[in-house]
Backbone as a chain_set.jsonl record, in Angstrom:
{"seq": "XXXXXXXXXXXXXXXXXXXXXXXXXXXXXXXXXXXXXXXXXXXXXXXXXXXXXXXXXXXXXXXXXXXXXXXXXXXXXXXXXXXXXXXXXXXXXXXXXXXXXXXXXXXXXXXXXXXXXXXXXXXXXXXXXXXXXXXXXXXXXXXXXXXXXXXXXXXXXXXXXXXXXXXXXXXXXXXXXXXXXXXXXXX", "coords": {"N": [[6.212, -51.539, -61.952], [6.058, -47.889, -62.05], [6.489, -45.273, -59.703], [4.775, -42.276, -59.972], [5.633, -38.884, -59.152], [4.086, -36.737, -57.441], [3.432, -33.178, -57.977], [2.499, -30.34, -56.453], [1.171, -27.14, -56.78], [0.921, -24.481, -54.372], [-0.448, -21.109, -53.576], [1.314, -18.994, -51.694], [0.07, -17.771, -48.509], [0.119, -13.962, -48.478], [2.727, -14.444, -49.406], [4.914, -14.217, -53.068], [6.205, -16.418, -53.443], [6.985, -19.937, -54.156], [7.368, -22.924, -52.267], [8.849, -26.268, -52.506], [8.447, -29.121, -50.811], [9.565, -32.407, -49.664], [7.121, -35.09, -49.369], [7.985, -37.549, -46.554], [6.716, -39.639, -46.047], [4.562, -40.799, -48.422], [6.35, -39.755, -50.386], [5.74, -38.132, -52.343], [6.069, -34.864, -53.634], [4.978, -31.855, -51.952], [3.761, -28.632, -51.201], [4.927, -26.297, -49.349], [3.845, -24.742, -46.579], [4.487, -21.099, -44.851], [5.001, -20.622, -41.546], [3.714, -18.82, -39.939], [3.134, -16.59, -37.513], [0.206, -15.196, -35.767], [-0.523, -13.02, -33.362], [-3.05, -12.25, -30.714], [-3.569, -12.032, -28.196], [-1.504, -10.935, -24.897], [-0.47, -11.162, -21.766], [0.495, -9.115, -19.93], [1.081, -8.526, -17.447], [2.385, -10.385, -16.583], [5.041, -10.589, -16.643], [5.691, -8.648, -15.473], [5.279, -9.068, -12.616], [6.01, -11.583, -12.27], [9.107, -13.918, -12.285], [10.091, -15.432, -15.168], [10.866, -18.279, -16.14], [10.842, -20.923, -17.079], [9.102, -21.512, -20.852], [6.254, -23.058, -22.231], [4.669, -24.275, -24.876], [1.401, -24.882, -25.866], [-2.324, -26.479, -26.938], [-5.308, -25.489, -27.161], [-8.467, -26.657, -26.028], [-11.451, -25.439, -27.409], [-14.886, -23.721, -28.486], [-16.923, -23.472, -31.04], [-18.005, -20.356, -31.389], [-15.968, -19.209, -29.926], [-13.768, -19.591, -31.412], [-14.057, -17.887, -33.507], [-14.514, -15.675, -31.995], [-11.704, -15.099, -31.258], [-10.434, -14.546, -33.503], [-11.096, -11.857, -34.104], [-10.074, -11.048, -32.019], [-10.479, -10.622, -29.197], [-9.451, -11.275, -26.555], [-8.682, -12.348, -23.115], [-5.92, -11.759, -20.949], [-5.751, -11.338, -18.606], [-5.128, -11.45, -14.85], [-4.924, -14.95, -15.093], [-4.556, -18.161, -14.774], [-2.799, -21.099, -14.916], [-3.921, -24.998, -14.059], [-2.965, -27.948, -12.417], [-5.155, -30.801, -12.734], [-6.406, -33.947, -11.823], [-4.133, -35.282, -13.862], [-4.824, -33.846, -16.394], [-4.443, -30.508, -17.847], [-5.811, -27.418, -16.588], [-7.154, -24.439, -18.231], [-7.681, -21.051, -15.843], [-9.584, -18.19, -15.443], [-9.786, -16.586, -17.902], [-10.869, -14.558, -19.964], [-12.853, -14.502, -23.193], [-14.555, -13.086, -25.128], [-18.094, -12.906, -25.609], [-19.11, -13.873, -29.124], [-19.689, -11.553, -31.33], [-21.481, -12.152, -33.354], [-23.21, -14.516, -32.588], [-25.236, -16.583, -31.861], [-28.116, -17.916, -29.551], [-26.771, -20.21, -28.45], [-24.197, -19.196, -27.838], [-20.938, -18.689, -26.314], [-19.859, -19.254, -22.485], [-17.831, -16.165, -21.521], [-15.763, -16.821, -18.852], [-15.487, -19.33, -19.204], [-13.911, -22.412, -17.874], [-11.163, -23.848, -19.523], [-9.491, -26.575, -21.403], [-5.879, -27.045, -21.792], [-4.196, -28.512, -24.265], [-1.616, -30.688, -23.68], [1.607, -32.989, -24.301], [1.454, -36.216, -22.172], [3.897, -36.663, -20.972], [5.142, -33.918, -20.922], [2.922, -32.499, -18.916], [3.693, -33.766, -17.256], [6.271, -33.117, -16.333], [5.676, -30.209, -15.732], [3.518, -30.719, -13.761], [5.122, -31.675, -11.695], [7.398, -29.493, -11.507], [5.749, -27.537, -10.62], [4.686, -27.88, -7.792], [6.428, -26.889, -6.809], [7.915, -24.792, -4.248], [6.542, -21.458, -4.348], [6.218, -21.583, -7.112], [4.573, -20.334, -9.598], [1.549, -21.636, -12.752], [1.678, -19.659, -15.46], [-0.374, -18.176, -18.019], [1.306, -16.302, -21.003], [0.683, -15.268, -23.589], [-1.589, -15.415, -26.059], [-2.029, -17.195, -29.416], [-1.973, -17.614, -33.298], [-1.165, -20.027, -34.898], [-0.149, -21.436, -37.891], [-3.168, -21.406, -38.455], [-3.808, -22.878, -36.394], [-4.829, -22.499, -32.626], [-3.241, -21.053, -30.106], [-1.488, -21.9, -26.526], [1.01, -19.845, -24.789], [2.708, -20.887, -22.064], [4.216, -20.073, -18.976], [6.582, -20.678, -16.302], [6.823, -19.787, -13.312], [7.937, -17.809, -10.979], [7.045, -15.458, -8.091], [7.886, -12.107, -7.979], [8.973, -10.168, -5.416], [8.398, -6.969, -3.57], [10.448, -5.17, -3.671], [12.472, -6.332, -5.665], [10.258, -5.668, -8.167], [10.79, -2.425, -7.668], [13.645, -2.504, -8.155], [13.499, -3.591, -11.325], [11.652, -1.384, -12.369], [13.749, 0.654, -11.747], [16.311, -0.397, -13.577], [15.127, -0.653, -16.287], [14.739, 2.77, -16.241], [17.143, 3.726, -15.846], [18.116, 2.654, -18.155], [16.462, 4.123, -20.346], [17.245, 6.448, -20.062], [20.277, 6.782, -20.948], [19.625, 5.786, -23.18], [18.276, 8.273, -24.342], [20.427, 10.079, -23.319], [22.084, 9.21, -25.291], [21.044, 9.538, -27.954], [20.858, 12.906, -28.158], [23.221, 13.078, -27.61], [23.938, 12.319, -30.699], [22.711, 13.882, -32.224], [23.652, 16.473, -31.523], [26.164, 16.158, -32.708]], "CA": [[5.162, -50.21, -62.509], [6.985, -46.859, -61.777], [5.526, -44.175, -59.231], [5.245, -40.701, -60.449], [6.014, -37.653, -58.237], [2.875, -35.655, -58.198], [3.592, -31.559, -57.955], [0.936, -29.748, -56.078], [1.414, -25.951, -56.958], [0.05, -23.634, -53.406], [0.198, -20.414, -53.25], [1.777, -18.897, -50.392], [-0.37, -16.225, -48.12], [1.601, -13.005, -48.022], [4.284, -14.22, -50.36], [4.199, -14.591, -54.28], [7.137, -17.57, -53.585], [6.318, -20.972, -53.547], [8.653, -23.596, -52.032], [8.23, -27.562, -52.496], [9.161, -30.262, -49.762], [9.389, -34.047, -50.325], [6.821, -35.717, -48.108], [8.354, -38.715, -46.022], [5.584, -41.04, -45.624], [4.381, -40.977, -49.328], [7.34, -39.711, -51.318], [4.939, -37.134, -52.963], [6.441, -33.561, -52.986], [3.965, -31.067, -51.565], [4.17, -27.246, -50.901], [5.284, -26.078, -47.724], [3.156, -23.467, -45.887], [4.835, -20.529, -44.344], [4.889, -20.932, -40.257], [3.629, -17.218, -39.552], [2.418, -16.513, -35.769], [-0.992, -14.254, -35.863], [-0.844, -12.592, -32.073], [-4.34, -12.792, -30.02], [-3.156, -11.534, -26.881], [-0.326, -10.764, -24.418], [0.047, -11.088, -20.52], [1.913, -7.864, -20.33], [1.299, -8.108, -15.908], [2.96, -11.485, -16.089], [6.468, -10.347, -17.096], [6.131, -7.613, -14.133], [4.756, -9.909, -11.459], [6.736, -13.004, -12.007], [10.478, -14.084, -12.905], [9.727, -16.624, -15.708], [12.03, -19.587, -16.305], [10.856, -21.928, -18.454], [8.194, -21.772, -21.726], [5.946, -24.468, -22.773], [3.341, -24.185, -25.495], [0.173, -25.979, -25.523], [-2.854, -26.296, -27.703], [-6.253, -24.931, -26.001], [-9.872, -27.343, -26.374], [-12.401, -24.244, -27.577], [-16.258, -24.42, -28.936], [-16.78, -22.706, -32.276], [-18.006, -18.838, -30.999], [-15.038, -18.639, -29.039], [-12.485, -19.319, -32.44], [-14.471, -16.468, -33.924], [-14.535, -13.897, -31.09], [-10.586, -15.099, -31.041], [-10.146, -13.847, -34.212], [-11.527, -10.711, -33.794], [-8.708, -10.237, -30.724], [-11.597, -10.31, -28.205], [-9.397, -12.193, -25.235], [-7.723, -11.223, -21.952], [-5.069, -12.439, -20.12], [-5.053, -10.398, -16.976], [-5.473, -12.444, -13.559], [-5.518, -15.956, -15.625], [-3.156, -19.12, -14.795], [-2.997, -22.535, -15.212], [-3.876, -25.569, -13.005], [-3.336, -29.507, -13.353], [-6.049, -31.634, -11.945], [-6.24, -35.496, -12.302], [-3.275, -35.288, -14.82], [-4.817, -33.119, -17.438], [-3.977, -29.01, -17.301], [-6.73, -26.48, -17.216], [-6.763, -22.785, -18.232], [-8.956, -20.241, -15.695], [-9.983, -17.132, -15.634], [-9.283, -16.064, -19.18], [-11.896, -14.073, -20.689], [-13.408, -14.597, -24.012], [-15.816, -12.346, -25.101], [-18.638, -13.674, -26.727], [-19.124, -13.664, -30.256], [-20.832, -10.293, -31.935], [-23.315, -11.967, -33.942], [-23.301, -15.337, -31.982], [-27.086, -16.801, -31.445], [-28.191, -18.202, -28.177], [-25.492, -20.755, -28.069], [-22.698, -18.14, -27.333], [-19.87, -19.274, -25.313], [-19.645, -18.56, -21.191], [-16.369, -15.985, -21.103], [-14.743, -16.769, -18.452], [-15.34, -21.246, -18.608], [-12.225, -23.29, -17.617], [-10.629, -24.701, -20.792], [-9.069, -27.778, -21.471], [-5.232, -27.363, -22.621], [-3.295, -29.955, -25.053], [-0.046, -31.301, -24.157], [1.978, -34.232, -24.215], [1.336, -36.135, -20.978], [5.026, -36.597, -20.506], [4.82, -32.621, -20.347], [1.938, -32.166, -18.302], [4.198, -34.597, -15.617], [7.462, -32.191, -15.649], [5.103, -29.388, -15.629], [3.445, -30.897, -12.514], [6.267, -31.75, -10.912], [7.974, -27.916, -10.729], [4.469, -26.488, -9.958], [4.627, -27.969, -6.769], [7.57, -26.511, -6.138], [7.27, -23.736, -3.466], [6.461, -20.008, -4.968], [6.104, -21.684, -8.21], [3.361, -21.012, -10.802], [1.696, -21.764, -14.041], [1.26, -18.275, -15.645], [-0.376, -17.753, -19.576], [2.385, -15.153, -21.04], [0.275, -15.089, -24.783], [-2.136, -16.577, -26.97], [-1.671, -16.478, -30.857], [-2.367, -18.727, -34.191], [0.086, -20.958, -35.652], [-0.848, -22.157, -38.953], [-4.484, -21.751, -38.103], [-4.133, -23.473, -34.612], [-4.552, -21.274, -31.491], [-1.88, -21.965, -29.018], [-0.899, -21.004, -25.597], [2.428, -19.794, -24.477], [2.618, -21.08, -20.774], [5.386, -19.932, -18.493], [6.821, -21.392, -15.223], [6.997, -17.938, -12.601], [8.114, -17.346, -9.763], [6.398, -14.101, -7.899], [8.48, -11.223, -7.535], [8.755, -9.225, -4.39], [8.359, -5.743, -4.063], [11.538, -4.797, -3.92], [12.244, -6.757, -7.075], [9.447, -4.765, -9.232], [11.5, -1.738, -8.252], [14.829, -2.997, -8.81], [13.271, -3.195, -12.718], [12.091, -0.364, -12.778], [15.066, 1.299, -12.231], [17.216, -0.545, -14.468], [14.383, 0.563, -17.293], [14.573, 4.358, -15.947], [18.425, 4.203, -16.459], [18.589, 2.679, -19.734], [16.182, 4.687, -20.6], [17.978, 7.687, -19.695], [21.415, 6.185, -20.933], [19.286, 6.195, -24.58], [18.181, 9.835, -24.209], [21.487, 10.968, -23.891], [23.118, 8.859, -26.725], [20.299, 10.214, -28.927], [21.116, 14.473, -27.773], [24.86, 13.651, -28.313], [24.117, 11.694, -31.7], [21.892, 14.924, -32.942], [24.688, 17.019, -31.652], [27.346, 15.548, -33.619]], "C": [[5.766, -48.998, -61.734], [5.886, -45.783, -60.786], [5.729, -42.988, -59.943], [5.034, -39.568, -59.384], [4.543, -36.829, -58.871], [2.99, -34.272, -57.411], [2.249, -31.167, -57.559], [1.579, -28.275, -55.785], [0.696, -25.136, -55.877], [0.796, -22.696, -53.937], [0.23, -19.79, -52.042], [0.827, -17.751, -49.807], [1.059, -15.237, -47.381], [3.108, -13.249, -48.926], [4.447, -14.863, -52.045], [5.305, -15.825, -54.868], [6.341, -19.184, -53.624], [7.407, -22.333, -53.319], [7.921, -25.049, -52.083], [9.394, -28.33, -51.678], [8.604, -31.604, -50.261], [8.484, -34.492, -48.82], [7.42, -36.877, -47.896], [7.745, -39.896, -46.07], [5.516, -41.758, -47.559], [5.081, -40.945, -50.813], [6.685, -38.692, -51.999], [5.485, -35.821, -52.315], [4.822, -32.547, -52.925], [4.504, -29.581, -51.279], [4.193, -27.204, -49.605], [4.657, -24.725, -47.606], [4.423, -22.964, -44.76], [4.236, -20.633, -42.4], [4.686, -19.493, -39.423], [3.185, -17.782, -38.118], [1.343, -15.552, -36.24], [-1.228, -13.936, -34.33], [-1.956, -12.243, -31.96], [-4.518, -11.752, -29.486], [-2.168, -11.572, -26.149], [-0.747, -10.503, -22.678], [0.74, -10.165, -19.621], [2.149, -7.826, -18.452], [2.514, -9.298, -15.612], [4.453, -11.344, -16.351], [7.092, -9.313, -15.703], [6.045, -8.182, -12.845], [5.85, -10.922, -11.188], [8.429, -12.837, -13.062], [10.073, -15.39, -13.729], [10.939, -17.857, -16.007], [11.706, -20.111, -17.393], [9.444, -20.979, -19.206], [7.344, -22.568, -22.44], [4.789, -23.601, -23.714], [2.305, -25.216, -26.093], [-1.002, -25.368, -26.427], [-3.9, -25.919, -26.543], [-7.456, -25.693, -27.222], [-10.462, -25.552, -26.678], [-13.768, -24.605, -28.357], [-15.891, -22.921, -30.405], [-16.922, -21.039, -32.013], [-16.484, -18.722, -29.974], [-13.656, -18.581, -29.812], [-12.869, -18.14, -32.952], [-14.196, -15.259, -33.203], [-12.749, -13.684, -31.06], [-9.57, -14.084, -32.115], [-10.053, -12.833, -34.71], [-10.71, -10.164, -33.07], [-9.769, -10.042, -29.613], [-10.902, -11.444, -27.016], [-8.872, -11.027, -24.448], [-6.872, -12.058, -21.297], [-5.326, -12.658, -19.027], [-5.986, -11.449, -16.216], [-5.726, -14.035, -14.058], [-4.17, -16.83, -15.338], [-4.135, -20.702, -14.78], [-3.194, -23.799, -13.91], [-3.386, -27.091, -13.565], [-4.061, -29.93, -12.076], [-6.201, -33.1, -13.122], [-5.393, -35.732, -13.796], [-3.418, -34.736, -16.071], [-4.488, -31.158, -16.682], [-5.283, -27.868, -17.604], [-6.461, -25.196, -17.189], [-7.983, -21.957, -17.568], [-8.694, -19.334, -15.888], [-9.405, -16.334, -17.189], [-10.21, -16.049, -19.657], [-11.75, -13.713, -22.395], [-14.585, -14.106, -24.683], [-16.841, -12.763, -26.266], [-18.602, -12.882, -28.59], [-20.222, -12.808, -30.64], [-22.133, -10.841, -32.653], [-23.448, -13.88, -34.137], [-24.913, -15.24, -31.741], [-26.667, -17.239, -29.479], [-27.158, -19.368, -27.546], [-24.125, -20.156, -28.184], [-22.217, -19.134, -26.381], [-20.23, -18.259, -23.714], [-18.044, -17.911, -21.231], [-16.128, -16.06, -20.352], [-14.617, -18.665, -18.077], [-13.738, -21.573, -18.262], [-12.495, -23.832, -18.748], [-9.437, -25.282, -20.374], [-7.326, -27.141, -21.8], [-4.655, -28.268, -23.048], [-1.668, -29.816, -24.833], [0.163, -32.592, -23.951], [1.619, -34.833, -22.47], [2.703, -35.768, -19.828], [5.568, -34.702, -20.111], [4.147, -32.039, -19.585], [2.626, -32.538, -16.652], [5.11, -33.953, -15.428], [6.535, -31.147, -15.382], [4.721, -29.197, -13.799], [4.249, -30.982, -11.379], [7.38, -29.825, -10.46], [6.742, -27.308, -10.407], [4.316, -26.474, -8.753], [5.472, -27.462, -6.084], [7.222, -25.172, -5.28], [7.865, -22.568, -4.356], [6.337, -20.135, -6.564], [4.639, -21.615, -9.01], [3.328, -21.296, -12.257], [0.907, -20.518, -14.5], [1.113, -18.597, -17.27], [0.329, -16.585, -19.728], [1.478, -14.789, -22.678], [-0.435, -16.157, -25.248], [-1.849, -16.223, -28.581], [-2.047, -17.981, -31.613], [-1.06, -19.603, -34.689], [-0.535, -21.806, -36.219], [-2.365, -22.907, -38.889], [-4.898, -22.132, -36.75], [-4.0, -22.058, -33.505], [-3.782, -22.127, -30.605], [-1.708, -20.69, -27.962], [0.409, -20.726, -25.0], [2.029, -19.834, -22.396], [3.712, -20.826, -20.093], [5.203, -19.849, -16.698], [7.407, -19.997, -14.325], [6.949, -18.376, -11.408], [7.933, -15.874, -9.192], [7.922, -13.579, -7.58], [8.2, -10.134, -6.575], [8.77, -7.492, -4.847], [9.472, -4.843, -4.333], [12.298, -5.628, -5.399], [11.762, -6.111, -8.467], [10.567, -3.314, -9.112], [12.936, -1.727, -8.161], [14.431, -2.93, -10.387], [12.859, -2.606, -13.272], [12.869, 0.902, -12.85], [16.109, 0.884, -13.178], [16.717, -0.023, -15.165], [15.004, 2.23, -17.442], [15.841, 4.867, -16.774], [18.912, 4.086, -17.97], [17.938, 3.456, -20.648], [16.828, 6.272, -21.141], [19.617, 7.884, -20.404], [20.917, 6.841, -22.815], [18.931, 7.552, -25.045], [19.609, 11.006, -24.545], [22.471, 10.266, -25.087], [22.439, 9.586, -28.029], [20.58, 11.805, -29.196], [22.196, 14.137, -27.98], [24.565, 12.98, -29.905], [23.288, 13.136, -32.723], [22.96, 16.273, -32.845], [25.65, 17.253, -32.682], [26.923, 15.287, -34.629]], "O": [[5.973, -49.273, -60.552], [4.717, -45.565, -61.102], [6.805, -42.727, -60.48], [3.952, -39.604, -58.799], [4.121, -36.499, -59.98], [2.645, -34.261, -56.229], [1.18, -31.49, -58.077], [2.337, -28.095, -54.832], [-0.437, -24.901, -56.299], [1.898, -22.77, -54.48], [-0.717, -19.948, -51.272], [0.721, -16.753, -50.519], [2.027, -15.357, -46.63], [4.121, -12.561, -49.054], [4.072, -16.024, -52.208], [5.419, -16.192, -56.037], [5.238, -19.409, -53.127], [8.178, -22.655, -54.223], [6.727, -25.17, -51.807], [10.621, -28.274, -51.753], [7.623, -31.86, -50.96], [8.859, -34.354, -47.655], [7.556, -37.538, -48.926], [8.269, -41.008, -46.127], [6.115, -42.756, -47.959], [4.808, -41.544, -51.853], [7.645, -38.086, -52.475], [5.488, -35.547, -51.115], [3.868, -32.605, -53.7], [5.717, -29.431, -51.139], [3.585, -27.944, -48.832], [4.881, -23.775, -48.357], [5.111, -23.711, -44.065], [3.03, -20.709, -42.166], [5.375, -19.15, -38.462], [2.969, -18.929, -37.728], [1.654, -15.013, -37.302], [-2.173, -14.572, -33.864], [-2.382, -11.769, -33.013], [-5.204, -10.785, -29.818], [-1.449, -12.461, -26.605], [-1.412, -9.49, -22.463], [1.465, -10.507, -18.688], [3.143, -7.252, -18.007], [3.351, -9.222, -14.713], [5.042, -12.407, -16.154], [8.196, -9.203, -15.17], [6.78, -7.741, -11.962], [6.453, -11.063, -10.124], [8.764, -12.109, -13.997], [9.735, -16.384, -13.087], [12.104, -17.501, -15.826], [12.161, -19.854, -18.508], [8.838, -20.091, -18.607], [7.818, -22.834, -23.545], [4.203, -22.574, -23.372], [2.591, -26.237, -26.719], [-0.978, -24.179, -26.747], [-3.627, -25.963, -25.344], [-7.528, -25.571, -28.444], [-9.88, -24.594, -26.17], [-13.828, -25.725, -28.866], [-15.096, -21.996, -30.569], [-15.972, -20.367, -32.414], [-16.371, -17.689, -29.314], [-12.669, -17.964, -29.411], [-12.039, -17.233, -32.892], [-13.786, -14.173, -33.612], [-12.283, -12.556, -30.902], [-8.612, -13.339, -31.905], [-9.239, -12.57, -35.595], [-10.438, -8.971, -33.206], [-9.708, -8.905, -29.147], [-11.608, -12.354, -26.581], [-8.674, -9.823, -24.61], [-7.254, -13.214, -21.114], [-5.254, -13.719, -18.408], [-7.005, -12.042, -16.57], [-6.702, -14.556, -13.518], [-3.026, -16.434, -15.56], [-5.286, -21.131, -14.697], [-2.643, -23.563, -12.834], [-3.387, -27.419, -14.752], [-3.829, -29.652, -10.899], [-6.157, -33.283, -14.338], [-5.947, -36.293, -14.741], [-2.535, -34.897, -16.914], [-4.377, -30.766, -15.521], [-5.621, -27.562, -18.748], [-5.698, -24.701, -16.359], [-9.068, -21.908, -18.148], [-7.641, -19.132, -16.493], [-8.514, -15.484, -17.167], [-10.769, -17.101, -19.967], [-10.906, -12.956, -22.874], [-15.587, -14.817, -24.749], [-16.577, -12.919, -27.458], [-18.208, -11.796, -29.016], [-21.406, -13.072, -30.43], [-23.28, -10.393, -32.663], [-23.663, -14.491, -35.184], [-25.614, -14.253, -31.518], [-25.755, -17.061, -28.671], [-26.825, -19.396, -26.361], [-23.124, -20.728, -28.616], [-22.8, -20.066, -25.829], [-20.651, -17.104, -23.661], [-17.084, -18.662, -21.059], [-15.838, -14.877, -20.174], [-13.994, -19.202, -17.162], [-12.708, -20.928, -18.455], [-13.596, -24.245, -19.114], [-8.625, -24.932, -19.518], [-7.684, -26.163, -22.455], [-4.444, -29.141, -22.206], [-0.811, -29.182, -25.449], [-0.705, -33.358, -23.532], [1.528, -33.989, -21.579], [2.788, -35.176, -18.752], [6.26, -34.4, -19.139], [4.538, -30.9, -19.33], [2.401, -32.076, -15.534], [5.284, -33.848, -14.214], [6.577, -31.132, -14.152], [5.105, -28.391, -12.952], [4.056, -30.434, -10.294], [7.803, -29.343, -9.409], [6.904, -26.293, -9.731], [3.895, -25.443, -8.229], [5.436, -27.483, -4.854], [6.253, -24.506, -5.645], [8.97, -22.494, -4.895], [6.34, -19.136, -7.284], [3.801, -22.516, -9.062], [4.313, -21.302, -12.995], [-0.234, -20.277, -14.106], [2.044, -19.116, -17.886], [0.201, -15.731, -18.851], [1.786, -13.632, -22.963], [-0.223, -17.358, -25.076], [-1.488, -15.097, -28.925], [-2.303, -19.051, -31.06], [0.087, -19.187, -34.53], [-1.247, -22.689, -35.741], [-2.739, -24.064, -39.079], [-5.928, -21.852, -36.135], [-3.334, -21.026, -33.585], [-3.693, -23.341, -30.422], [-1.722, -19.465, -28.086], [0.946, -21.779, -24.657], [1.345, -19.066, -21.718], [4.612, -21.478, -20.622], [4.323, -19.334, -16.008], [8.345, -19.312, -14.732], [6.143, -19.137, -10.874], [8.616, -15.011, -9.744], [8.857, -14.238, -7.125], [7.346, -9.277, -6.803], [9.022, -6.948, -5.922], [9.414, -3.896, -5.117], [12.619, -4.748, -6.198], [12.415, -5.997, -9.504], [11.173, -2.986, -10.132], [13.393, -0.587, -8.074], [15.121, -2.07, -10.933], [13.064, -2.603, -14.485], [12.77, 1.854, -13.626], [16.832, 1.774, -13.625], [17.128, 1.123, -15.344], [15.544, 2.742, -18.422], [15.944, 5.693, -17.68], [19.609, 4.797, -18.695], [18.496, 3.65, -21.728], [16.823, 6.892, -22.204], [20.135, 9.001, -20.398], [21.425, 7.746, -23.477], [19.319, 7.92, -26.154], [19.837, 11.965, -25.283], [23.43, 10.819, -25.625], [23.091, 10.099, -28.938], [20.562, 12.134, -30.382], [22.663, 14.935, -28.793], [25.523, 13.446, -30.521], [23.447, 13.163, -33.943], [23.13, 17.014, -33.813], [25.871, 18.273, -33.335], [27.649, 14.801, -35.497]]}, "num_chains": 1, "name": "protein.A"}
């Protein structure tokens, strides 16, 4: 008996083209979805206050009203951090505002949330976070293929003179760009 290949055509979101991919397990051909990322929020202060060495992507365990509030973009990563306790990774001080149409079962805005990563990645993060001066900082939160992801960075705190140096470099870069624009306008 011969197996037939099943064709499924799905319309891509935001695109009029259709892509077909061979599924390795079943041998069936299915439509390939675009891997678009929709940003929810960023921790802009993290790059100012820390040197970010490495970044990791983690899933996050949420309740229903939190997901709905995140779809509205109602989250704040300012002053948040991650810790490893008993072999699990947790996210602290992330403020997800209560869902506007939620009832009495609405979530607590500042509750501790569990991050989902592979055990080997958590062990690697634990080893690096135990070094002096390193911290786990959430950098941004975004949707990827309908799932909410958090980007975690391993950061070393900046001293005041490091921050001043960065500000001076930015100002010099802006001044050079202004000069180039003025030169281009004249000539």
